[in-house]
Residue, then its C-alpha position, 0 to 999 in steps of 0.5 A: m500499499n506505501q508503495e502504491k501511495s508513493f506511485l500516486d504521489s509521484l504521478k501527481e507530483h509529476v502532472v502538477s509540476g508541468k512536466a508531464q507531456l500534454p496529449a496533442f490536440d489537432r484543431t481540425g477536428l474541433a473546427i469541423q464540429e463548430e462548422m457542424a453545429k451552424p444551422d446550414p454547414d458549409m460543405q465546401a468549407i468542411e472538404k477544404h479542412i479535410l483536404r488541407d491534410p493529405a494524410l488524413t484525407s487517405q485515412l478517411l477514404k480508408m475508413a469510408n471504404s471499410s466493410f462497415y460503410r462500404g457500397m457498390l462503388e469505391i470511395t475515391t474523393v473526400r466529396n464522394a465520401i460526403v455525398r454517400l455517408g453524409l456530412a455529419e458522418v463525415s465530419n465524425l470520422v474526421t474528428m475521431l481520425t485527427q483526435k487519435k494523435s492524443f493517444a499515441t505513445q512509443d512505450p510498448f506497455i503504455r501502448e497497450y492501455m493506450d489502444e484499449l483506451w482509444i477503441h473504448s473512447v471511439a465506441c463510446a462516441l459512437g454509442a452516445k450519438w446513436i443515443a441521442k438520435e434514438c432519444r430524437l435529439p438530433s441537435k445533441m448528436n455531435e455533441a454527444f459524439f465529441s463528448g464520448l470521444l474526449h470523456d476519458i482524456g484525462k487517461a490518456f494524459l496519465l498514461l503519458a506522463i507515466s510513459d514520461m517518468k519511466k523514460n526519465g528513470e522516475l519510475g522502474e521499467t515495470v509498474p504493477r498494473t493495479f497501481i496503474e489502473e487505480a491511478l487512472d480510475s481516481l485522477h482521470a475525471a479531474l485532470g481530464a476536465q482541467l486538460l479540455k479547459t487548457w485547450n479552451l473547449p466548450d464547457v459541456y466537454c469538460m462537464v462530461a470528463r469531470h462528471h461521467h462517473d458520477e453516481e447522482m445522475q438525477d437532473r443532469d445535462v442529457v449529453l452527459l446521461m448519453v455519454s455516461l450510459a454508453n460508457k457503462v455499456l462498454a464497461k460491462a463488455g469488458i471494452g476499455i481499462t474499466r470492467t463492471p460486468d455485473i452492472d444492470l444497465a436497463t435500470s441504470p439512472e441514465a437509461v431511465q432518465l432518458d426514457l430507453s426501454e429494456i429492448k432499447v438498451a439491449e439493442l445499444e449493447l449490440t450496436m456498440e458491439d458492432y461499433v467496436a468491430f468496425i473500430q478494430e477493422g480500422e486499426a488492423 
C-alpha cells in the first residue's frame, strides 16, 4: 500500500509540476464540429479542412471504404465520401481520426493501455451519438459524439505522464497494473476536465469529462447522461480499462432518465458491439 501511495504521489507531483507531456490536440476536428453546429453547415468549408491534410484524407477514404460503410462503388474523393455517407458522418470520422494523435506513445507497455482506451473512446462516441438519435435529439448528436470521444482524455494524459516518468528514470521499467489502473480511476476525471479547459474547449465537454462517473445523475445534462450510459455499456462488455460486468444497464439512472426501454438498451449493447468491431477493423 505504501508503494502504491508512493506511485500515486509521484504521478500527481509529475503532473502538477508541468513536466508532463500534454496530449496533442488537432483543431481540425473541432473546426469541423463547430461548422456542423451551424444551422446551415458549409460542405465546401468542411471539405477544404480535410483536404489540407493529405494523410487525413487518405485515412478518411480508407475508413469510408471499410466493410462497415462499403457500397457498390469505391469512394475515391472526399466529395464522394460526403455524398455517400453524409456530412455529419464524415465530420465525425474526421474528428475521430484527428484526435487519435492524443493516444500515441512509444512505450510498448503503455501503448497496450492506449490502444484499449482508444477503442473504448471511439465506441463511446459512436454509442452516445446513437443514443442521441434514438432519443430524437439530433441537435445533440455532434456534442454527444465529441463528448464521448474526449470523456476519458484524462486517462490518456496520465498514461503519457507514466511513460515520461519511465523514460526519465523516475519509475522502474515495470509498474504493476493495479497501481496504474487505480491511478487512472481516481485521477482521470478531474485532470481530463482541466486539460479540456486548457484546450479552450466548450464547457459541455469539460463537464462530461469531470462528471461521467458520478453516481448521482438526477436532472443532469442530457449529453452527460448519453456518454455515461455508453460508457457503462462498454464497461459491462469489458471494452476499455474499467470493467463492471455485473451492472444492470436497463435500470441505470441514465437509461431511466433518457426513457430507454429494456429492449432499446439491449439494442444499444448489440450496436456498440458492431462499433467495436468496426474500430478494430480500422486498426488492422
